[in-house]
PDB file of N, CA, C and O in Angstrom:
ATOM      1  N   MET A   1      59.219  19.299  84.536  1.00  0.00           N
ATOM      2  CA  MET A   1      60.238  18.399  83.286  1.00  0.00           C
ATOM      3  C   MET A   1      59.845  18.737  82.161  1.00  0.00           C
ATOM      4  O   MET A   1      59.132  19.738  82.226  1.00  0.00           O
ATOM      5  N   THR A   2      60.042  18.211  80.790  1.00  0.00           N
ATOM      6  CA  THR A   2      60.192  18.642  79.425  1.00  0.00           C
ATOM      7  C   THR A   2      59.368  17.636  78.983  1.00  0.00           C
ATOM      8  O   THR A   2      59.245  16.530  79.509  1.00  0.00           O
ATOM      9  N   VAL A   3      58.642  18.161  77.721  1.00  0.00           N
ATOM     10  CA  VAL A   3      57.825  17.195  76.838  1.00  0.00           C
ATOM     11  C   VAL A   3      58.694  17.272  75.623  1.00  0.00           C
ATOM     12  O   VAL A   3      58.856  18.402  75.161  1.00  0.00           O
ATOM     13  N   TRP A   4      59.322  16.201  74.982  1.00  0.00           N
ATOM     14  CA  TRP A   4      60.002  16.030  73.882  1.00  0.00           C
ATOM     15  C   TRP A   4      59.172  15.705  72.754  1.00  0.00           C
ATOM     16  O   TRP A   4      58.155  15.078  73.050  1.00  0.00           O
ATOM     17  N   ILE A   5      59.399  16.055  71.135  1.00  0.00           N
ATOM     18  CA  ILE A   5      58.484  15.216  70.148  1.00  0.00           C
ATOM     19  C   ILE A   5      59.789  14.649  69.292  1.00  0.00           C
ATOM     20  O   ILE A   5      60.532  15.540  68.879  1.00  0.00           O
ATOM     21  N   LYS A   6      59.998  13.894  69.115  1.00  0.00           N
ATOM     22  CA  LYS A   6      61.116  13.182  68.230  1.00  0.00           C
ATOM     23  C   LYS A   6      60.979  13.916  66.873  1.00  0.00           C
ATOM     24  O   LYS A   6      59.936  14.422  66.459  1.00  0.00           O
ATOM     25  N   GLN A   7      62.271  13.905  66.185  1.00  0.00           N
ATOM     26  CA  GLN A   7      62.085  14.952  64.818  1.00  0.00           C
ATOM     27  C   GLN A   7      60.992  14.076  63.669  1.00  0.00           C
ATOM     28  O   GLN A   7      61.179  12.866  63.543  1.00  0.00           O
ATOM     29  N   GLY A   8      60.079  14.626  63.013  1.00  0.00           N
ATOM     30  CA  GLY A   8      59.291  13.977  62.262  1.00  0.00           C
ATOM     31  C   GLY A   8      57.968  13.603  62.769  1.00  0.00           C
ATOM     32  O   GLY A   8      57.207  13.104  61.941  1.00  0.00           O
ATOM     33  N   VAL A   9      57.440  13.786  64.280  1.00  0.00           N
ATOM     34  CA  VAL A   9      56.221  13.600  64.861  1.00  0.00           C
ATOM     35  C   VAL A   9      55.551  14.386  63.816  1.00  0.00           C
ATOM     36  O   VAL A   9      56.030  15.493  63.568  1.00  0.00           O
ATOM     37  N   LEU A  10      54.345  13.923  63.057  1.00  0.00           N
ATOM     38  CA  LEU A  10      53.172  14.535  62.593  1.00  0.00           C
ATOM     39  C   LEU A  10      52.330  14.217  63.193  1.00  0.00           C
ATOM     40  O   LEU A  10      52.316  13.142  63.792  1.00  0.00           O
ATOM     41  N   GLY A  11      51.076  15.334  63.212  1.00  0.00           N
ATOM     42  CA  GLY A  11      49.573  15.172  63.411  1.00  0.00           C
ATOM     43  C   GLY A  11      49.089  16.016  64.496  1.00  0.00           C
ATOM     44  O   GLY A  11      49.822  16.729  65.181  1.00  0.00           O
ATOM     45  N   GLU A  12      47.893  15.916  64.618  1.00  0.00           N
ATOM     46  CA  GLU A  12      47.316  16.366  66.119  1.00  0.00           C
ATOM     47  C   GLU A  12      46.333  15.540  66.678  1.00  0.00           C
ATOM     48  O   GLU A  12      45.639  14.779  66.003  1.00  0.00           O
ATOM     49  N   LEU A  13      46.248  15.678  67.994  1.00  0.00           N
ATOM     50  CA  LEU A  13      45.601  15.146  68.668  1.00  0.00           C
ATOM     51  C   LEU A  13      44.071  15.805  68.888  1.00  0.00           C
ATOM     52  O   LEU A  13      43.895  17.019  68.997  1.00  0.00           O
ATOM     53  N   GLN A  14      43.051  14.862  68.934  1.00  0.00           N
ATOM     54  CA  GLN A  14      41.611  15.161  69.416  1.00  0.00           C
ATOM     55  C   GLN A  14      41.666  15.647  70.390  1.00  0.00           C
ATOM     56  O   GLN A  14      42.613  15.199  71.036  1.00  0.00           O
ATOM     57  N   PRO A  15      40.917  16.658  71.083  1.00  0.00           N
ATOM     58  CA  PRO A  15      40.990  17.232  72.193  1.00  0.00           C
ATOM     59  C   PRO A  15      40.983  16.384  73.219  1.00  0.00           C
ATOM     60  O   PRO A  15      41.805  16.639  74.099  1.00  0.00           O
ATOM     61  N   VAL A  16      40.108  15.185  73.414  1.00  0.00           N
ATOM     62  CA  VAL A  16      40.132  14.108  74.341  1.00  0.00           C
ATOM     63  C   VAL A  16      41.488  13.217  74.681  1.00  0.00           C
ATOM     64  O   VAL A  16      41.784  12.499  75.636  1.00  0.00           O
ATOM     65  N   ALA A  17      42.134  13.571  73.532  1.00  0.00           N
ATOM     66  CA  ALA A  17      43.789  12.685  73.467  1.00  0.00           C
ATOM     67  C   ALA A  17      44.475  14.148  74.104  1.00  0.00           C
ATOM     68  O   ALA A  17      44.924  13.939  75.232  1.00  0.00           O
ATOM     69  N   GLN A  18      44.611  15.220  73.756  1.00  0.00           N
ATOM     70  CA  GLN A  18      45.086  15.913  74.226  1.00  0.00           C
ATOM     71  C   GLN A  18      45.155  16.357  75.957  1.00  0.00           C
ATOM     72  O   GLN A  18      46.152  16.620  76.630  1.00  0.00           O
ATOM     73  N   LYS A  19      43.558  16.321  76.403  1.00  0.00           N
ATOM     74  CA  LYS A  19      43.834  15.791  77.272  1.00  0.00           C
ATOM     75  C   LYS A  19      44.253  14.488  78.450  1.00  0.00           C
ATOM     76  O   LYS A  19      44.720  14.370  79.583  1.00  0.00           O
ATOM     77  N   GLY A  20      43.783  13.729  77.427  1.00  0.00           N
ATOM     78  CA  GLY A  20      44.631  12.400  78.282  1.00  0.00           C
ATOM     79  C   GLY A  20      46.077  12.464  77.787  1.00  0.00           C
ATOM     80  O   GLY A  20      46.640  11.739  78.607  1.00  0.00           O
ATOM     81  N   PHE A  21      46.789  12.790  77.144  1.00  0.00           N
ATOM     82  CA  PHE A  21      48.104  13.481  76.880  1.00  0.00           C
ATOM     83  C   PHE A  21      48.882  14.189  77.934  1.00  0.00           C
ATOM     84  O   PHE A  21      50.044  13.973  78.278  1.00  0.00           O
ATOM     85  N   GLY A  22      47.963  15.151  78.426  1.00  0.00           N
ATOM     86  CA  GLY A  22      48.490  16.084  79.255  1.00  0.00           C
ATOM     87  C   GLY A  22      48.391  15.639  80.946  1.00  0.00           C
ATOM     88  O   GLY A  22      49.023  16.163  81.863  1.00  0.00           O
ATOM     89  N   ARG A  23      47.329  14.431  81.050  1.00  0.00           N
ATOM     90  CA  ARG A  23      47.767  13.874  82.392  1.00  0.00           C
ATOM     91  C   ARG A  23      48.502  12.708  82.367  1.00  0.00           C
ATOM     92  O   ARG A  23      48.699  12.207  83.474  1.00  0.00           O
ATOM     93  N   VAL A  24      49.015  12.072  81.302  1.00  0.00           N
ATOM     94  CA  VAL A  24      50.020  11.308  81.384  1.00  0.00           C
ATOM     95  C   VAL A  24      51.006  12.175  81.778  1.00  0.00           C
ATOM     96  O   VAL A  24      51.442  11.979  82.913  1.00  0.00           O
ATOM     97  N   ALA A  25      51.652  13.417  80.915  1.00  0.00           N
ATOM     98  CA  ALA A  25      52.766  13.969  81.494  1.00  0.00           C
ATOM     99  C   ALA A  25      52.909  15.124  82.312  1.00  0.00           C
ATOM    100  O   ALA A  25      53.833  15.927  82.439  1.00  0.00           O
ATOM    101  N   ASN A  26      51.373  14.989  83.032  1.00  0.00           N
ATOM    102  CA  ASN A  26      51.340  15.455  84.707  1.00  0.00           C
ATOM    103  C   ASN A  26      51.823  14.680  85.373  1.00  0.00           C
ATOM    104  O   ASN A  26      52.549  15.071  86.288  1.00  0.00           O
ATOM    105  N   LEU A  27      51.603  13.291  85.164  1.00  0.00           N
ATOM    106  CA  LEU A  27      52.280  12.221  86.034  1.00  0.00           C
ATOM    107  C   LEU A  27      53.534  12.201  85.616  1.00  0.00           C
ATOM    108  O   LEU A  27      54.221  12.341  86.628  1.00  0.00           O
ATOM    109  N   ALA A  28      54.086  12.123  84.858  1.00  0.00           N
ATOM    110  CA  ALA A  28      55.461  12.419  84.583  1.00  0.00           C
ATOM    111  C   ALA A  28      56.317  13.402  85.033  1.00  0.00           C
ATOM    112  O   ALA A  28      57.448  13.303  85.510  1.00  0.00           O
ATOM    113  N   ASP A  29      55.571  14.440  84.799  1.00  0.00           N
ATOM    114  CA  ASP A  29      56.108  16.228  85.722  1.00  0.00           C
ATOM    115  C   ASP A  29      56.048  15.306  87.438  1.00  0.00           C
ATOM    116  O   ASP A  29      57.165  15.070  87.898  1.00  0.00           O
ATOM    117  N   SER A  30      55.125  14.947  88.092  1.00  0.00           N
ATOM    118  CA  SER A  30      55.294  14.814  89.288  1.00  0.00           C
ATOM    119  C   SER A  30      56.415  13.424  89.669  1.00  0.00           C
ATOM    120  O   SER A  30      56.641  13.008  90.806  1.00  0.00           O
ATOM    121  N   LYS A  31      56.858  13.017  88.700  1.00  0.00           N
ATOM    122  CA  LYS A  31      58.100  12.259  89.217  1.00  0.00           C
ATOM    123  C   LYS A  31      59.324  12.799  88.472  1.00  0.00           C
ATOM    124  O   LYS A  31      60.283  12.032  88.377  1.00  0.00           O
ATOM    125  N   ASN A  32      59.406  13.874  87.996  1.00  0.00           N
ATOM    126  CA  ASN A  32      60.653  14.357  87.672  1.00  0.00           C
ATOM    127  C   ASN A  32      61.140  13.894  86.262  1.00  0.00           C
ATOM    128  O   ASN A  32      62.275  14.086  85.826  1.00  0.00           O
ATOM    129  N   GLU A  33      60.023  13.196  85.549  1.00  0.00           N
ATOM    130  CA  GLU A  33      60.443  12.838  84.854  1.00  0.00           C
ATOM    131  C   GLU A  33      60.286  13.376  83.221  1.00  0.00           C
ATOM    132  O   GLU A  33      59.354  14.174  83.116  1.00  0.00           O
ATOM    133  N   ASP A  34      60.990  13.108  81.962  1.00  0.00           N
ATOM    134  CA  ASP A  34      60.586  14.171  80.731  1.00  0.00           C
ATOM    135  C   ASP A  34      59.729  13.380  80.188  1.00  0.00           C
ATOM    136  O   ASP A  34      59.481  12.341  80.800  1.00  0.00           O
ATOM    137  N   THR A  35      59.096  13.619  79.005  1.00  0.00           N
ATOM    138  CA  THR A  35      57.874  12.499  78.080  1.00  0.00           C
ATOM    139  C   THR A  35      58.674  12.877  76.696  1.00  0.00           C
ATOM    140  O   THR A  35      59.151  13.965  76.375  1.00  0.00           O
ATOM    141  N   PHE A  36      58.669  11.572  75.942  1.00  0.00           N
ATOM    142  CA  PHE A  36      59.205  11.577  74.879  1.00  0.00           C
ATOM    143  C   PHE A  36      58.208  11.256  74.009  1.00  0.00           C
ATOM    144  O   PHE A  36      58.044  10.038  74.071  1.00  0.00           O
ATOM    145  N   VAL A  37      57.304  11.862  73.064  1.00  0.00           N
ATOM    146  CA  VAL A  37      56.701  11.079  71.928  1.00  0.00           C
ATOM    147  C   VAL A  37      56.996  11.119  70.895  1.00  0.00           C
ATOM    148  O   VAL A  37      57.209  12.110  70.197  1.00  0.00           O
ATOM    149  N   THR A  38      57.069   9.747  70.575  1.00  0.00           N
ATOM    150  CA  THR A  38      57.622   8.530  69.731  1.00  0.00           C
ATOM    151  C   THR A  38      56.707   8.975  68.147  1.00  0.00           C
ATOM    152  O   THR A  38      57.237   9.286  67.080  1.00  0.00           O
ATOM    153  N   SER A  39      55.196   8.873  68.450  1.00  0.00           N
ATOM    154  CA  SER A  39      54.448   8.880  67.457  1.00  0.00           C
ATOM    155  C   SER A  39      53.127   9.174  67.335  1.00  0.00           C
ATOM    156  O   SER A  39      52.469   8.454  68.086  1.00  0.00           O
ATOM    157  N   ILE A  40      52.387  10.016  66.631  1.00  0.00           N
ATOM    158  CA  ILE A  40      51.277  10.537  66.707  1.00  0.00           C
ATOM    159  C   ILE A  40      50.481  10.026  65.174  1.00  0.00           C
ATOM    160  O   ILE A  40      49.612   9.160  65.279  1.00  0.00           O
ATOM    161  N   TYR A  41      50.689  10.381  64.287  1.00  0.00           N
ATOM    162  CA  TYR A  41      50.300  10.252  62.928  1.00  0.00           C
ATOM    163  C   TYR A  41      51.328   9.496  61.809  1.00  0.00           C
ATOM    164  O   TYR A  41      51.123   8.416  61.255  1.00  0.00           O
ATOM    165  N   GLU A  42      52.235  10.192  61.683  1.00  0.00           N
ATOM    166  CA  GLU A  42      53.487   9.374  60.812  1.00  0.00           C
ATOM    167  C   GLU A  42      53.590   8.054  61.505  1.00  0.00           C
ATOM    168  O   GLU A  42      53.205   7.908  62.665  1.00  0.00           O
ATOM    169  N   GLY A  43      54.183   6.961  60.691  1.00  0.00           N
ATOM    170  CA  GLY A  43      54.713   5.634  60.660  1.00  0.00           C
ATOM    171  C   GLY A  43      54.034   4.853  60.446  1.00  0.00           C
ATOM    172  O   GLY A  43      52.987   5.123  59.858  1.00  0.00           O
ATOM    173  N   ASN A  44      54.354   3.443  60.860  1.00  0.00           N
ATOM    174  CA  ASN A  44      53.355   2.433  60.262  1.00  0.00           C
ATOM    175  C   ASN A  44      52.529   1.706  61.287  1.00  0.00           C
ATOM    176  O   ASN A  44      52.964   1.127  62.282  1.00  0.00           O
ATOM    177  N   HIS A  45      51.014   1.839  60.827  1.00  0.00           N
ATOM    178  CA  HIS A  45      50.144   1.493  62.100  1.00  0.00           C
ATOM    179  C   HIS A  45      49.073   0.777  61.371  1.00  0.00           C
ATOM    180  O   HIS A  45      48.963   1.080  60.183  1.00  0.00           O
ATOM    181  N   GLY A  46      48.487   0.134  61.714  1.00  0.00           N
ATOM    182  CA  GLY A  46      47.316  -0.616  61.082  1.00  0.00           C
ATOM    183  C   GLY A  46      46.679   0.094  60.499  1.00  0.00           C
ATOM    184  O   GLY A  46      46.920   1.296  60.390  1.00  0.00           O
ATOM    185  N   GLY A  47      45.477  -0.651  59.866  1.00  0.00           N
ATOM    186  CA  GLY A  47      44.767   0.136  58.719  1.00  0.00           C
ATOM    187  C   GLY A  47      43.383   0.797  59.826  1.00  0.00           C
ATOM    188  O   GLY A  47      42.530   1.529  59.324  1.00  0.00           O
ATOM    189  N   GLY A  48      43.347   0.541  60.854  1.00  0.00           N
ATOM    190  CA  GLY A  48      42.238   0.756  61.497  1.00  0.00           C
ATOM    191  C   GLY A  48      42.894   1.469  62.519  1.00  0.00           C
ATOM    192  O   GLY A  48      41.956   1.801  63.243  1.00  0.00           O
ATOM    193  N   SER A  49      43.991   1.936  63.057  1.00  0.00           N
ATOM    194  CA  SER A  49      44.637   2.149  63.913  1.00  0.00           C
ATOM    195  C   SER A  49      43.780   3.859  64.119  1.00  0.00           C
ATOM    196  O   SER A  49      43.310   4.497  63.177  1.00  0.00           O
ATOM    197  N   PHE A  50      43.769   4.224  65.331  1.00  0.00           N
ATOM    198  CA  PHE A  50      43.282   5.536  65.979  1.00  0.00           C
ATOM    199  C   PHE A  50      44.203   6.368  65.674  1.00  0.00           C
ATOM    200  O   PHE A  50      43.794   7.512  65.479  1.00  0.00           O
ATOM    201  N   HIS A  51      45.772   6.129  65.518  1.00  0.00           N
ATOM    202  CA  HIS A  51      46.425   7.295  64.913  1.00  0.00           C
ATOM    203  C   HIS A  51      45.930   8.269  63.985  1.00  0.00           C
ATOM    204  O   HIS A  51      45.624   9.454  64.124  1.00  0.00           O
ATOM    205  N   TYR A  52      45.925   7.620  63.172  1.00  0.00           N
ATOM    206  CA  TYR A  52      45.141   8.473  61.888  1.00  0.00           C
ATOM    207  C   TYR A  52      43.957   9.204  61.958  1.00  0.00           C
ATOM    208  O   TYR A  52      43.562   9.857  60.993  1.00  0.00           O
ATOM    209  N   ILE A  53      43.282   9.145  63.143  1.00  0.00           N
ATOM    210  CA  ILE A  53      42.540  10.063  63.689  1.00  0.00           C
ATOM    211  C   ILE A  53      42.448  10.836  64.688  1.00  0.00           C
ATOM    212  O   ILE A  53      41.442  11.391  65.129  1.00  0.00           O
ATOM    213  N   GLY A  54      43.704  10.882  65.118  1.00  0.00           N
ATOM    214  CA  GLY A  54      43.948  11.673  66.401  1.00  0.00           C
ATOM    215  C   GLY A  54      43.644  11.061  67.745  1.00  0.00           C
ATOM    216  O   GLY A  54      43.753  11.831  68.699  1.00  0.00           O
ATOM    217  N   LEU A  55      43.406  10.244  67.912  1.00  0.00           N
ATOM    218  CA  LEU A  55      43.029   9.235  68.999  1.00  0.00           C
ATOM    219  C   LEU A  55      44.129   8.303  69.772  1.00  0.00           C
ATOM    220  O   LEU A  55      43.968   7.640  70.796  1.00  0.00           O
ATOM    221  N   ALA A  56      45.311   8.461  68.953  1.00  0.00           N
ATOM    222  CA  ALA A  56      46.403   8.114  69.742  1.00  0.00           C
ATOM    223  C   ALA A  56      47.608   8.315  69.588  1.00  0.00           C
ATOM    224  O   ALA A  56      48.004   8.850  68.553  1.00  0.00           O
ATOM    225  N   PHE A  57      48.533   7.909  70.650  1.00  0.00           N
ATOM    226  CA  PHE A  57      49.937   8.928  70.513  1.00  0.00           C
ATOM    227  C   PHE A  57      50.730   7.398  71.175  1.00  0.00           C
ATOM    228  O   PHE A  57      50.159   6.440  71.695  1.00  0.00           O
ATOM    229  N   ASP A  58      52.230   7.599  70.930  1.00  0.00           N
ATOM    230  CA  ASP A  58      52.871   6.590  71.515  1.00  0.00           C
ATOM    231  C   ASP A  58      54.059   7.628  71.854  1.00  0.00           C
ATOM    232  O   ASP A  58      54.526   8.584  71.235  1.00  0.00           O
ATOM    233  N   ILE A  59      54.416   6.903  73.376  1.00  0.00           N
ATOM    234  CA  ILE A  59      55.371   7.677  74.244  1.00  0.00           C
ATOM    235  C   ILE A  59      56.653   6.541  74.789  1.00  0.00           C
ATOM    236  O   ILE A  59      56.457   5.412  75.241  1.00  0.00           O
ATOM    237  N   ARG A  60      57.913   7.190  74.600  1.00  0.00           N
ATOM    238  CA  ARG A  60      58.623   6.496  75.070  1.00  0.00           C
ATOM    239  C   ARG A  60      58.827   5.678  76.662  1.00  0.00           C
ATOM    240  O   ARG A  60      58.975   6.443  77.615  1.00  0.00           O
ATOM    241  N   LYS A  61      58.835   4.410  76.909  1.00  0.00           N
ATOM    242  CA  LYS A  61      58.615   4.130  77.890  1.00  0.00           C
ATOM    243  C   LYS A  61      59.271   4.772  79.397  1.00  0.00           C
ATOM    244  O   LYS A  61      60.496   4.886  79.366  1.00  0.00           O
ATOM    245  N   TYR A  62      58.837   5.047  80.234  1.00  0.00           N
ATOM    246  CA  TYR A  62      58.855   5.819  81.422  1.00  0.00           C
ATOM    247  C   TYR A  62      60.041   4.846  82.428  1.00  0.00           C
ATOM    248  O   TYR A  62      59.935   3.624  82.528  1.00  0.00           O
ATOM    249  N   LYS A  63      60.873   5.455  82.946  1.00  0.00           N
ATOM    250  CA  LYS A  63      62.013   4.838  83.816  1.00  0.00           C
ATOM    251  C   LYS A  63      60.768   4.877  85.681  1.00  0.00           C
ATOM    252  O   LYS A  63      60.739   3.931  86.468  1.00  0.00           O
ATOM    253  N   PHE A  64      60.116   5.950  85.832  1.00  0.00           N
ATOM    254  CA  PHE A  64      59.916   5.752  87.181  1.00  0.00           C
ATOM    255  C   PHE A  64      58.471   5.705  87.192  1.00  0.00           C
ATOM    256  O   PHE A  64      57.958   5.515  88.295  1.00  0.00           O
ATOM    257  N   ALA A  65      57.604   5.856  86.055  1.00  0.00           N
ATOM    258  CA  ALA A  65      55.924   6.045  86.372  1.00  0.00           C
ATOM    259  C   ALA A  65      55.515   4.801  85.692  1.00  0.00           C
ATOM    260  O   ALA A  65      56.136   4.653  84.639  1.00  0.00           O
ATOM    261  N   THR A  66      54.744   3.937  85.928  1.00  0.00           N
ATOM    262  CA  THR A  66      54.238   2.617  85.706  1.00  0.00           C
ATOM    263  C   THR A  66      53.246   2.544  84.884  1.00  0.00           C
ATOM    264  O   THR A  66      52.481   3.502  84.995  1.00  0.00           O
ATOM    265  N   ILE A  67      52.844   1.481  83.794  1.00  0.00           N
ATOM    266  CA  ILE A  67      51.649   1.442  83.219  1.00  0.00           C
ATOM    267  C   ILE A  67      50.357   1.631  83.889  1.00  0.00           C
ATOM    268  O   ILE A  67      49.414   2.306  83.475  1.00  0.00           O
ATOM    269  N   THR A  68      50.436   0.912  85.042  1.00  0.00           N
ATOM    270  CA  THR A  68      49.423   0.981  85.977  1.00  0.00           C
ATOM    271  C   THR A  68      49.072   2.670  86.601  1.00  0.00           C
ATOM    272  O   THR A  68      47.961   3.186  86.720  1.00  0.00           O
ATOM    273  N   GLU A  69      50.042   3.101  86.837  1.00  0.00           N
ATOM    274  CA  GLU A  69      49.839   4.197  87.151  1.00  0.00           C
ATOM    275  C   GLU A  69      49.304   5.389  86.003  1.00  0.00           C
ATOM    276  O   GLU A  69      48.351   6.129  86.248  1.00  0.00           O
ATOM    277  N   CYS A  70      50.161   5.440  84.597  1.00  0.00           N
ATOM    278  CA  CYS A  70      49.618   6.095  83.631  1.00  0.00           C
ATOM    279  C   CYS A  70      47.675   5.668  83.639  1.00  0.00           C
ATOM    280  O   CYS A  70      46.811   6.544  83.691  1.00  0.00           O
ATOM    281  N   ARG A  71      47.410   4.309  83.580  1.00  0.00           N
ATOM    282  CA  ARG A  71      45.875   3.973  83.387  1.00  0.00           C
ATOM    283  C   ARG A  71      45.134   4.839  84.773  1.00  0.00           C
ATOM    284  O   ARG A  71      44.027   5.369  84.681  1.00  0.00           O
ATOM    285  N   SER A  72      45.864   4.856  85.869  1.00  0.00           N
ATOM    286  CA  SER A  72      44.994   5.962  86.576  1.00  0.00           C
ATOM    287  C   SER A  72      45.286   7.290  86.680  1.00  0.00           C
ATOM    288  O   SER A  72      44.570   8.004  87.381  1.00  0.00           O
ATOM    289  N   ALA A  73      46.059   7.656  86.196  1.00  0.00           N
ATOM    290  CA  ALA A  73      45.928   8.886  85.512  1.00  0.00           C
ATOM    291  C   ALA A  73      45.276   9.645  84.489  1.00  0.00           C
ATOM    292  O   ALA A  73      44.829  10.790  84.557  1.00  0.00           O
ATOM    293  N   ILE A  74      45.287   8.945  83.654  1.00  0.00           N
ATOM    294  CA  ILE A  74      44.600   9.222  82.106  1.00  0.00           C
ATOM    295  C   ILE A  74      43.159   9.011  81.775  1.00  0.00           C
ATOM    296  O   ILE A  74      42.487   9.499  80.866  1.00  0.00           O
ATOM    297  N   GLY A  75      42.726   7.870  83.061  1.00  0.00           N
ATOM    298  CA  GLY A  75      40.736   8.190  83.137  1.00  0.00           C
ATOM    299  C   GLY A  75      40.691   6.702  82.357  1.00  0.00           C
ATOM    300  O   GLY A  75      41.426   5.779  82.008  1.00  0.00           O
ATOM    301  N   PRO A  76      39.433   7.098  82.339  1.00  0.00           N
ATOM    302  CA  PRO A  76      38.436   5.707  81.892  1.00  0.00           C
ATOM    303  C   PRO A  76      38.305   6.338  79.957  1.00  0.00           C
ATOM    304  O   PRO A  76      38.259   7.426  79.384  1.00  0.00           O
ATOM    305  N   GLY A  77      38.293   5.064  79.617  1.00  0.00           N
ATOM    306  CA  GLY A  77      38.453   5.169  77.868  1.00  0.00           C
ATOM    307  C   GLY A  77      39.583   4.808  77.212  1.00  0.00           C
ATOM    308  O   GLY A  77      39.644   4.602  75.999  1.00  0.00           O
ATOM    309  N   TRP A  78      40.636   4.712  78.117  1.00  0.00           N
ATOM    310  CA  TRP A  78      41.936   4.237  77.214  1.00  0.00           C
ATOM    311  C   TRP A  78      42.454   3.142  77.468  1.00  0.00           C
ATOM    312  O   TRP A  78      42.357   2.695  78.610  1.00  0.00           O
ATOM    313  N   ASP A  79      43.257   2.307  76.286  1.00  0.00           N
ATOM    314  CA  ASP A  79      43.677   1.533  76.600  1.00  0.00           C
ATOM    315  C   ASP A  79      45.324   1.962  76.073  1.00  0.00           C
ATOM    316  O   ASP A  79      45.688   2.791  75.238  1.00  0.00           O
ATOM    317  N   ILE A  80      46.024   1.126  76.846  1.00  0.00           N
ATOM    318  CA  ILE A  80      47.591   1.319  76.751  1.00  0.00           C
ATOM    319  C   ILE A  80      48.438  -0.173  76.786  1.00  0.00           C
ATOM    320  O   ILE A  80      48.552  -1.014  77.678  1.00  0.00           O
ATOM    321  N   VAL A  81      48.936  -0.103  75.495  1.00  0.00           N
ATOM    322  CA  VAL A  81      49.581  -1.204  75.318  1.00  0.00           C
ATOM    323  C   VAL A  81      51.297  -1.190  75.270  1.00  0.00           C
ATOM    324  O   VAL A  81      52.033  -0.331  74.786  1.00  0.00           O
ATOM    325  N   ASN A  82      51.572  -2.197  75.812  1.00  0.00           N
ATOM    326  CA  ASN A  82      53.477  -1.942  76.523  1.00  0.00           C
ATOM    327  C   ASN A  82      53.815  -2.805  75.113  1.00  0.00           C
ATOM    328  O   ASN A  82      53.711  -4.014  74.903  1.00  0.00           O
ATOM    329  N   GLU A  83      54.277  -1.668  74.193  1.00  0.00           N
ATOM    330  CA  GLU A  83      55.176  -2.139  73.026  1.00  0.00           C
ATOM    331  C   GLU A  83      56.618  -2.340  73.297  1.00  0.00           C
ATOM    332  O   GLU A  83      57.177  -1.836  74.272  1.00  0.00           O
ATOM    333  N   TYR A  84      57.303  -3.200  72.283  1.00  0.00           N
ATOM    334  CA  TYR A  84      58.790  -3.173  72.474  1.00  0.00           C
ATOM    335  C   TYR A  84      59.624  -1.874  73.198  1.00  0.00           C
ATOM    336  O   TYR A  84      60.305  -1.893  74.224  1.00  0.00           O
ATOM    337  N   ASP A  85      59.381  -0.974  72.475  1.00  0.00           N
ATOM    338  CA  ASP A  85      60.114   0.158  72.656  1.00  0.00           C
ATOM    339  C   ASP A  85      59.519   1.398  73.604  1.00  0.00           C
ATOM    340  O   ASP A  85      60.075   2.110  74.440  1.00  0.00           O
ATOM    341  N   HIS A  86      58.385   1.357  73.197  1.00  0.00           N
ATOM    342  CA  HIS A  86      57.342   2.417  73.483  1.00  0.00           C
ATOM    343  C   HIS A  86      55.859   1.812  74.197  1.00  0.00           C
ATOM    344  O   HIS A  86      55.490   0.638  74.185  1.00  0.00           O
ATOM    345  N   TRP A  87      55.118   3.029  74.832  1.00  0.00           N
ATOM    346  CA  TRP A  87      53.935   2.528  75.074  1.00  0.00           C
ATOM    347  C   TRP A  87      52.789   3.270  74.076  1.00  0.00           C
ATOM    348  O   TRP A  87      52.808   4.385  73.556  1.00  0.00           O
ATOM    349  N   HIS A  88      51.996   2.418  74.036  1.00  0.00           N
ATOM    350  CA  HIS A  88      50.605   3.142  72.835  1.00  0.00           C
ATOM    351  C   HIS A  88      49.583   3.268  73.890  1.00  0.00           C
ATOM    352  O   HIS A  88      49.144   2.432  74.680  1.00  0.00           O
ATOM    353  N   PHE A  89      49.277   4.670  73.692  1.00  0.00           N
ATOM    354  CA  PHE A  89      47.932   4.962  74.382  1.00  0.00           C
ATOM    355  C   PHE A  89      47.155   5.318  73.002  1.00  0.00           C
ATOM    356  O   PHE A  89      47.742   5.771  72.020  1.00  0.00           O
ATOM    357  N   GLU A  90      45.720   5.048  73.051  1.00  0.00           N
ATOM    358  CA  GLU A  90      44.619   4.941  72.674  1.00  0.00           C
ATOM    359  C   GLU A  90      43.426   4.725  73.288  1.00  0.00           C
ATOM    360  O   GLU A  90      43.103   3.708  73.901  1.00  0.00           O
ATOM    361  N   TYR A  91      42.539   6.064  73.043  1.00  0.00           N
ATOM    362  CA  TYR A  91      41.019   6.154  73.306  1.00  0.00           C
ATOM    363  C   TYR A  91      40.095   5.652  72.978  1.00  0.00           C
ATOM    364  O   TYR A  91      39.594   6.375  72.117  1.00  0.00           O
ATOM    365  N   ASP A  92      39.443   4.708  73.152  1.00  0.00           N
ATOM    366  CA  ASP A  92      38.602   3.516  72.515  1.00  0.00           C
ATOM    367  C   ASP A  92      37.505   3.031  73.820  1.00  0.00           C
ATOM    368  O   ASP A  92      37.364   1.893  74.269  1.00  0.00           O
ATOM    369  N   PRO A  93      36.761   4.366  74.268  1.00  0.00           N
ATOM    370  CA  PRO A  93      35.883   3.808  74.870  1.00  0.00           C
ATOM    371  C   PRO A  93      34.925   2.914  74.570  1.00  0.00           C
ATOM    372  O   PRO A  93      34.222   3.213  73.604  1.00  0.00           O
ATOM    373  N   LYS A  94      34.696   1.908  75.118  1.00  0.00           N
ATOM    374  CA  LYS A  94      33.786   0.514  75.334  1.00  0.00           C
ATOM    375  C   LYS A  94      32.494   0.586  75.727  1.00  0.00           C
ATOM    376  O   LYS A  94      31.837  -0.443  75.882  1.00  0.00           O
TER     377      LYS A  94
END
């Protein structure tokens, strides 16, 4: 399938976030689903947001993959938040 990036999305992901993103995109691909990136750096995020340091990304919610499946695919150290119109992925090992 295809990874789409919303017009205006800016920023680069740290290597660990690139790897996590790849795992989630591979899950979507296994379900014949596209991945739509809606935010990396740009947008309105909280002051301590991991978006600004390349450790967070937002994607449009999948139709066939669940958050539970995403958690399993992406591995440990990730928080996934179900926002209104997207899922927020943040690498924050505790």
